[in-house]
N, C-alpha and C positions, 0 to 999 in steps of 0.2 A: 421533584420527589413525588408530588401529589399525583402526577399523571401516571407514574409507575405503579403506585399503590392502587390507583384506580383500575389499571389493567388486571392486577391480581384479584381484586374484589369482584370485578365484573366477571372475570373468568370463572371464579369459584361460584359466584351467584348463579350463573347459567348452568355450569356443570352439575352443581348439586340440586338444581331444580329442573333439570331436563330441558333447558332452553335450547335455542338454535345453536348448532355446532359452531365452535369458534373457527376462524380462518387462520389460525397459527398452530404449528405442530407440537409445541411443547410449553408447559407451564413450568419454566425453569428459572431459577435466580441467576440472571446473567450478571456479568461483571459490574459490581458496584450497585446492586439493587438497593441495599440499605445504607448507601454511602452517606446519605444526609441524616441518618439516624444517630445511633450511639457509637462512639469510637471504641476500639478495643482498649480495655483497661479502664474505661469510664464506669463509675459506679451508678447502679440504678438506685431507686429509693430504698430498697431493702439491703443495700450495701454489698450485694454479691457482684461478681464479675459478670460481664455480658457475653463472654466467649468461653466455650469449653470444647475440648477435643474428646470425642467419645468414639469408642470402637463399636460399630454397628454391624449386625449380621447382614449378609448378602440378601438382596431382594430379587428372587428369581421370578421372572414374568410367568413362567409355565406353572407356577404354584397357584396362581390366581386365574383360573379359567372357568368355563361353564361346567356344570355338572352333567351335561349331556341331555338334560330334559328339554331344554330349549335354548335357542341361540342367545336369548336375552337374560337367561337365568345364571348370573355369576355367583360364584362361591366366595364369600369374604375371606381375605387372608389376614390372620391375626399377626400383628407386628408390634413388638413391645421393646422399649428401651428406657433407660433412666438418664436424666440430665437435669441440671439445676435443682437437684434435690427433690425431683418429682418423677413419677412414672408416666410415660406416654404409652397408652394401650390403644392402638389404632386397629380398626377393621377396614382394610383396604379393598376397594373394588376397582376393577379395570375401568378406565375412562374411555369408552368406545365412541364418545361423541366429540372427541377433541379435535380431530382432523376433518375438515370439510373436503368433500370430493372436488370442490372448486379450486383447492390449493394447487398451484403449479409454479414452478420456476421454469422460465422459458429457455429453449435453445432453438436456434435456427440451423437446421441441418437437413434440408428437405422439409418434411412435415414437422410441425411443432411437436415437442415431446417433453415430458417431465424429466428433469435431470436426476431426481432422487425420490426415493420412497420413504415413508415415515412408518416406523414400527408402531403399530397401534396397540401392542400388547404390553408395553413397558411403562404406561402412564396410569397412575392410581389416584383415587380420591377417598377421603374419609369424611363422614359427617356424623357427628354424635353430639351428645349433650355438652355444651360449653366449648366445642372445638370443631374446626374444619381443617382439613389438610389436603395438600396436593403433592404427590411425589412422582418422580420419574427415575427409572433405573435402566436406561437404554445402553449405557456403556460400561462394560465390566461389572454390571450389577451394582454399581456405586450409586448412591442416592443424591439427588438434587431435589429440594422441595421446601415447602413452607407449612408451618403449623400455626394456626391462628386461634388463640383462646381469648377469653374476655379481658384478660389483663396484659397479655404479651403476644408478640409475634416472634416466631422462631424460624430462622433460615438454616437449612441443612445443606451442606455441600461436602464433597470428598476433600480430604487434605491432598495437597499437591502430590504428583507422582513421586515415588521414592520414599513416601512416608511409611510408617510401620504397618504391617499387616500380620494378622494371625491366621495362617493358612491351615484350615482344617477340612476344607472341602464342603461344597454345597452351602446349606443354610448356616453351617457351623463356622464358615469362614467369616472373619470379622475384619473390617477395614476402618482405618482412622478417618473420621469425619469431623468437620468443624460445625458446631451449632452456635449460632449467634442470636442473641435475644435483643429485641428492641421493644420500646413501648408501643402500644397499639395505636394505629393511625386513627384519625377521626373518621366517623362514618361518612361515606361519600355517596351512597345510593339509598334511595327510598325503595323498600321492597315492592311498593305498589306502582313505582314509576315504570311505564312501558319503555322498552329500549328498541330502537330501530337500528339494527346493526348493519343492514345491507344498504341503507340509504343515509347519506350524510345530512346534517342539518341544512336547511335551505339557506342559500347565500344571504337573503335579505334579513335573516334572523340569526346572525352569528351569536354564539353563546359567550365566547371569551375574547375573540380577536379584538384588538385595539390597534390604533395607528402605530403603536410602538412594538407590535409583534406581528410577524407574517410567517406563513408556511408555504414553502415551495414543494409541491408534490412532484416527484421526480421519477422518470423512467431512465434507467441506466443501461446502455448497450456497450458491450465489449466486442470490438470487431475481430474478424478472423486473424488479422495480422498480429494483434495483441494476444489473442487466445493462443496462437502458436508459439509466442514468445514465453508466456508465463505458465501455460499448462504443463509443458515438460519440466520446467524448473521446479514446479510444485509436485513433482512425482506423479503426474497425470491424475491428480486428485482434484475433482471439480469442487468438492466441499471446501478444500483449502483455498482454491481459487476464489470462491465466493467470499470466504472469510477475509481474504486479502482485500477484495473490492469493498467490503463493508468497512474495514479499517481505513481504507482510502477515503471513502465518502465521509466517514466520521471525522477524518482529518480536515476535510473541507468544512464540515459542520462546526468544528472547533474554531475555525477562522471566522465564521459568520456569527459565532457567539462571543468573539473577543470584544472586550470592553471598548476598544478604539472605534468600533463600528457604531456604537451608541444605540442602535436599534436591533432587537433580537430577531434574527431571520432563521427559521427552522427549516431543515431539509427532511422531507418525509419520502422514503423510497417506496414507491408503489409497484414497481416492476424492475426486474433485473433480467437481462437477456444476454446469454453467451452465444456469440455467433461462431459456431464451429466452422461453418462455411459461409462465405459472404452471399447474401441474397442477391439475385440478379438485378434487382432495382436499386441496390446500394453500390455506389462507385467503389472500385478497387484502386483507383488512381490516387496519388498523393497530392495532386493539385488541390489546394484547400478550398477554392471557390466551388469547383464542381463537386467535391466531396460534401461540402456543407449543403449545397442545393439538393443533392440526391438524398442525404440523410434527413433533411427537413421534410421532403416529400414522403420518404419511407416511414418515418415515425408518425407523420400525420395520418397515413393510411391505417395505422394500427390504433391510434388514439380514439377514445370515445368522446364525442362532441359535448355531451352533457357534463358540465363541471361537477354536478352533484352525484355523478356515477362514481362508485368506489374505485373503478379501474381507470378513471381519467387522470392524466398527469398535466401539470402546468408547464413543465419544461423537460425536454429530452436531452440527454447527454450521451455523446459518443466518445468513448475512449479508444483511440486507434494506435496500433503499433507501426503505422506508416510514418515515414519521414516526410512531413509536409513541406511543400514549397509553393511559392507564388510566381507567376510569370510577369515580369516587369521589364519593359523595353526589349523584349525578345530574349531575355535572360532569366534563368531560374534563381530565385532568392530562397535559399534554404533556411534562413534565419527566421523561422516561423514555427510556432508550436501550438496554435489554436486559432479559432475564428468563431465569431458570434455576431448576430445582429444586435445593435444597440436598442434597448427598450423593446425587445421582441417578446418578452414574457407575456402571457395571457393572449397572445395572437397565435392561433393554431399553426399558421404557416411559418412563423418566425420564432417560436419558443423552442429553439434548438441550438445546440452548441457542439462543436467538435474540438477535441483536445488530444494531443499526443500523450502516449503512455508507453514507455519502453523503447523509444526511438533511438537509433544510433546512426552514425554516418557510414560512408562506404567502407571505412577501415574498421568498423565495429566499435568505434569510440562512442561512449554514451553522451547524448545530449542532456541538458538540464532536465528534460522531460522523461529521462529513462527510468528514474526511480520515483520516490515519493515527493520529489520536488514538483512533480506533475500535480500534486495536490494544490500547490499555490497557483499553478497555471490554470487549472480548472476553476478555482475560486475567482481568479482574474476574469476568465471568460464568462462565468455566471454573472459577475459584476457588470460586464457589458450588457448582458441580456436583461439585467434589471434596470439599465439606463445609465450606468456609470461610464465616464470617459477616462482617458488616461490622465494621470496627474500632470499638471503643467500644460495641458492642452485645453485652451479656452477657460482656464480657471487659475487661481492664484497659488495652488499648492506646488510644492517642490516636485520636480520630475522624478527624483530618485528617493528610495528609502521606504516605499510603501507597496502594498499588493498591487495597486493599479498603476505602478510605474510603467512607462512604455517599454522598458527593457525587463528581461527576466533572466538573470544569471543564476548563480548558485550561492549567493551570499546575502543573507538577511532578507529584508522586504517581507516581513511576516505580520505587519499590522496595517490598519487602514488610515488613510489620510482624512482630514476634516472634510475634504471635498466629497470623498466616497461616503462619509457618514451623513452628509447633507442629503445625498441622493437616497440613501436607505431610510432616512427619516421622513421622506416625502414620497412614499410608495402608495399613497391612498388611491391613486389612479389604477393600480394593479389589483383590481378587485378579486381576481382569481386566487390571490394569495391570502384572502381573508379567512378561508376555512382551514381548520386543522384536521389532519387525518385522524381516524380512529385507530389507535394502536391494536384494538382487537381484530381489525381486519388485516393486520400485517403479520405474515409468517415470521417466525423467529429468525429464519435464515436471512430475512430482509431487514432486521432490526439493527441498523448501524449504531443506534443509541446505546447498545450494550457496551460500547467502548468508552462511554462516559466522557466524550470530548477529550479523551486522553488516549488515543490509539497507540501512542508510543509505549504505554505501560506493557502491552502484550506484544506489540511489534517494535521491539527495542532497536537500538542502534545497529546491532549486528544483522538483524533481519532486514533492516532498511538498506544496509550495504549489500546484502545478498540479492535483494530485488534490483538495486541499481545495476549491478554487474551480472545478475543472473548466475551467480557463482556461490555454491554452498560454503566455500572456504573463505569468502570475503569477510572482512571484519573491520570495525572502526579502528582508526589509527590517528594519533595526534599529529596534525599537520605541522610542518616546519614553521617555527615562529609562534605556534599556538601556545598560549600561556597556561591553559587549564582545560579540563574536561568541559567546562561551561561554554567553551568556544563553539562546540558542536551545535548549540542552539541557534547560532547564526549560520554555521556552515559545517556540516558533518563530513568528515574526511574518511575515505575508505581505501583499503588496500587488499590485494589478493596475492597469495603465494604463486599464482600462475601468471601474474602480470607484473611489469615494472611500474614504478611510480605511484602517484596518489590520484585518487578520483574524488571529486567533490559531489556530494549528494544533495546539496542545498540545506536549508534549515531543517534540523531534526524534527520529526513529527511531534506535535503537542503530546506531552506526557512522557517523553523520552527522559530517562534518568541522566542527570548531569552532575551528580555528586551526592553525597550522603543526605538523604531526605529532601532532595531537590529534583525538579524536573523542568523541561522546556515548555514555555508558553509564550507565544507571540515573539519568538526569537530571543527571549531572555531566560536565564536560569533562575528560577524562583522557588520558594518553598512549595513542596508538593502538598496536595490536598490529602490529609491523612485519611479522610473518609473513603476516598477512592482506593488509595493504596491498601487500606485495612481490609478490603474485600478479598485480597489475595494473600497468600502466605508471605510474611515479611521476608525480604531478600536476605540471604545468608551469604557471607563472604568468607572464602578460605579454600584451601586446596581440596578439601573433602567434597566440595560441591561439584567437582568434575565427575562425570561417569567414566567407566573404564574405556581404554583405547580399543578400537576395533581396527584390525589390520587387513589390508588388501593383499593381493597376490604379488609375488616377486616378479619384477620385470627388469630387463637389461637391454642396453644397446649393443652388447657383446663387442665392445671396443677393447683394444689392447690394455691389459692390466686393470680392467674395470671390475667392479662388483655389481651385483644387482641392487635394486632399491624397491622398497614397498611403501605405499602410503599408509599413514595411520591417522585416524580421526577419533575425536571424542566429542561429547556434547555436554553442555552445561546443564546441571539439574534444573528443573523447572523452578522459576522464581528465585534463582540464585544469581549472584554476581561472581564471575570466575576470572581469575587472573591468568594470563598466558594465552597460548594459542590452541585452537581446536584442531589444528592440522600439523602434521609432522611427516618427515620422510626418514626411514631407517634403512641402513645397508643390509643386504642379505646375500646369500651364496647363490651365484648365477650359473654354477657349473652344470646343473641339470637343464637349464634353459638354453645355454649356448652349446652344450655338448662338445663334440670333438671338432666342430667346424672351425675354420680359421677365423680368428678375430680380426676385425678391421682396425686400422689406426684411426686416431682422432682426425688426422688430416684427410683420410679417405672419406670418413663419414661427413666431414665438413664440406668436401667437394660435392658430394651427392646432395646434401641439403641446400647448398648455395645454388645449384641448378634449379631446384624447386623454387627458391626465393626469387630468382631472376625472372621467372615467369610472371611474378607479381610486381617486381621492382625493376624496371628497365635500366636503371642506373648501375645495376650489378652485371658483371660479365658472366654469362651462363656457363662458359667453359674455362673460366679463370681459376677455379678451385677456391679453396678456403683453408683456414688454419685455426689452431688453438693457440691463443695468446699465453704467454708465461704468467704464472701466478703473481698477483700484486696484493700484498697484505692490506694495503689501503683501499684497494678496489677489488674486493673478493669475488665480484661477479666476472672479472675478466677471463679467468681460466675456464669458465663454464659457458661463455658466450661464443657463438660461432661467428667468425670474421670471414667475410667474402670479399674477393677482389673486385674493385670498382671497374666499370667499363671504360671510364675516362679519368685521366689524372693520376692513375696508379694508386697503390696502397690498398689497404683492406678496411672494411667497414662492417660494424655489427648492427644489423637492422632491428635493434631492440624496440625502437619506438614505432616504426612502420608496421611491424608484424605483431605488435603487442596485443591486438584485439581481433585478429582475423583468423585465428585458429591454426596458424603456423608457428611452431615453437622455435624461437631464434636461439635456443640453448642446446648444449649437449645433454643427453639423457642423464637423469640422476643416477649416480653410481659410476660415472665416467672418471677415470683417474685424471688428476689435474696438477699434482705437485708432490715432491718428496723433499722434506726439510732436513734430511740426514738421519732422522730417527723414526719418522712417521710418514706414511702415505696420506695424501689428501684426495678426497673424492668430491664430486659435485653433489650437493644436497640443496634442494630448493634454489638452484642457480647460484650457489655460493660454493667456493672451493674451501672445504673444511677438513680438518684432520679426522682420520677414521674413527677415533675414539670420542668424537664430538657427540654430545647428547643434549637435547633440549631439556632444561629443568622444568619443574611444574609451572613456574611463573615466568620463565625466560621465553622471549620471542625472538625468532631469527632476524626479525627486522631491527632488533636492537644491537646487532653486530656492528663493530666499528668499520662499517663499509657504507658510506652515504650513498643513497640512490639519487636519481635525478629528481629535483624538487619541482614544485608547481603542478598544476592540474594536467592530467592526461585525458581529460574529457574531450569530446568533439569541440572544435574551435569555430567561432563565428567568422574569424579571419585567420589567414596564414600568420604564423609567428614572424616577428620582425627579422630581417636578414641577419642582424648581428647576433641575435639569440640562436637562430638556426645554424649559423656558422660555428658558434661556440659548442653547440650540441654535437654537430658533425665531428668536430675535432676531438671531443671527449670520447666519442665512440669509434675512433679511427686509429689505425696503425700505419706506419710507413711500410715501404717494400721489404724492410728487414724485420718487421714485426715489432717495432718499437712504438709505444704510444705517442701520438702527436701532442696530446695535452699532458703536460708534466704534472700539473697540479692535481692533487687527489680530490679536491673539492669539486663536485659536479656542477654543471650549470643549472640554473633555475628557470624552468619554462615560465615565461611571463603569462600572467592571467589576462584574459580578454578584457578590454575596456567595456564598461556597462553600455556605452553607446553603440558598441558593435552588435548588440542584441536588440536594438530598438527597431521596431516595425509597427505598423498599424495592423492590429489583429481584430478589427471590427468592421461591420458594415453599417453605414449610416442609412436609416430608414427615413423616407420623406415625412415631414410633419403634416398632420391632418388638422390639428387644433392647437391653440396656444395653451389651453388649460389641460393639465394632465388628468385631473379628475374626470373631466368631460370626455377626454379621449378614452380612458379606460372604461368608463361607464357606457359610453356609446358602443364600444366594441362588444362588451358583454350583452348589452340590451339588444343590439342588432342580431347577435347570434341566437339569443334566446327567443326573441319575438319572431324573427323571420326564418329560423330553423334552416332547412335545406336551402332555401333561396339565398340566405346569407352565406352559407358555406359555398354554394356555387359561385356567388359573387366574389368571395375571397379567392377561390381557385382560379377564376377567370382573371382576376387582377394579377395573381402570381404568374399565370401562364403568359400574360402579356409582358411581364417584366416591368422594370421601372427605368425610364430614360435617365441617362447620366445627369442631365441638367436638373433632374428632380431632387438631387442631393442638396441638403442644406447644411450650412455650418451651424453647429449646435454647441451648447455648453452643458456642464453637469447639471445645471438647474433646469434643463429642458430636454429630457429624454423623449424620443418620439416613437412610440410603438406604431408601426405602419408596415407597408408591404413593399418588398423589393426582392430581386433575385441576385444571389451571390455572383453567379456567372455574368450577369448583365453589368455588374459593378466591378468586375475584376480589375480593370485598369486603375481603379481608385483605391485598391486594397494594398496593404502591406501588413506585416504581423508583429506580435510581441517578440 
């Protein structure tokens, strides 16, 4: 809390006194700013409530401009409102010093370019007797700001979208805002104290760092492959992409603040680079060793050598959308999701990590690294770079159950082992971690801390499922056998109306809701921190929290007796908990679409589709045709799945699993006729054969129909499914030559989960030890770089260029991380991954 208040006071101190421009674009109360202060409903000394909803007039930036006499002569804007029994009469002036010309978020697409501009006309300051204030009105003229008086501090923010508004136009339009009062913080600055905001404190005179607290200054790079995966999913909005990455990094931060680690390790983001196109010096190959080598060289060429420089970073992280592999014995091993040099932090050539994010296999099935499970993978790789080894490797800790496990599946492993905690407690050798970054130098866009170690509050379970499958209609679903919503803290299960089966997203992000007043932390469902939750509008539950349905266009396959179908979507109101589905399909009249042309039969359409499928699946007969199975009320998908003739062995097969993730739809179009029960026609809706008068209720979900789907994970597998499971699945999806199901039982098979050992790999590079004492190693590295300057850098580069002989590798334990020099490609034969 203290460091947050310090940001506010220092910002106001300089803004009101004409100091050096700040290097962040907004003085805004981000999520949870006053979370450690007074909780809603708590009484102050005078007995009044500390939260009020007040309708405030719009603040239009154009009303506070210069009077034309000079560029620096601003006209104050009078802004007045009442709250907490007092009147606030503010004279607001535009803050034209807020954004430094040095502020940039980087993109690599040919020349470097700024990704966004900051509106300098929507930020205001007030300075008067007994009060100072800072306001921003950059979006829809709604206010975010702070007022500081001698006795209290007031946070002002708009009420969540959908709240009441009094529309009268211009300044007369009033919008509901929440004003929150807190006791004043203790003074943190002496007015006479000189501040050096562009140069950090010298390393030999740390102000606060202690052996129990370290700060990793990070540069985060998103490669072209990942950019092309997530940028379209986020509607080509780079601001949303950056916001997702900040939530991602804050998830990693939450793990490094978990009590099981014992030592507080802070992550400070100093640079964020979106690689729209891959630089020529950075590998585009997915072989992890070569990728790590090229990334280490690439980031080092951009980094500033002087650790006291505000643009220097201690560790560089590459998030890649590539499907990593290693070459072992002439074969590719794809069970690998990251790579890092052990103990490489503070060494310019080896303070670098690569990790998958968004990767899927050749069939489009997501790996554990596809969604926010990648948070745990990156935390694991950072752990290696800090000197941690796998649990159970050269130490007495259990191999499974913790973040540094040699395997990384999608279930649990959200806390640290005692072996990892011992390494974190003994980081004195890593002297580059002793300095904390100055938040004043951090643009708001790079402040992952605004998620308050609980990114799941804003990036809830549904959004996490959307990221995993890159599907806006994906949603959390209770896995078969799961007893409660709390189970998602260990393993979040996702489904999509466009795919069959369940997908596991790994442990839900810290802060994800897991029940009334509870959230996920460290894989457990625990009582939520009311201070963090109270900074947002309390969740409301009920049917009125859904927004109105929006309907798409009517489409049709124009098959015999068919109808058209249109998609319908709705969104949950902000900060609400909504029951039911956000996606639906409704029948519509397709006569205008199909016109007078001859409609095709379902068999004819199936034959055409099966020819397309056979190009992808050689076991199908490309000229054998296909058919529509009869309706089965216990397996309501059957009448809507396309069955194709097998190439060998006869019979028909529905390739629902093989085509589930590759963009080929293995079903008849929604609206296809599929059954008549004597009184009603049935049509395909969301791959289920349903009566024409079927309608989804407010709280009903089509997945709750009495038609069980295939159980188990549809994620990418580390190993092929066992033969008996594969045979049972084939039978369940097959018909004989007469169109009769081979599997008589209605209960579908359950795809077996991978064994944890199937995901075990070595995902680190051992660096040769230089000294036995870590303190001396770290100090020597820093001293050599500082005293010898370029000569030291040339020496390090020469050492890296020469590589490290394989014989130089040494067996090490968690008690002896060895920051030193080696080449990933030179050590490829010794590598394997998590």
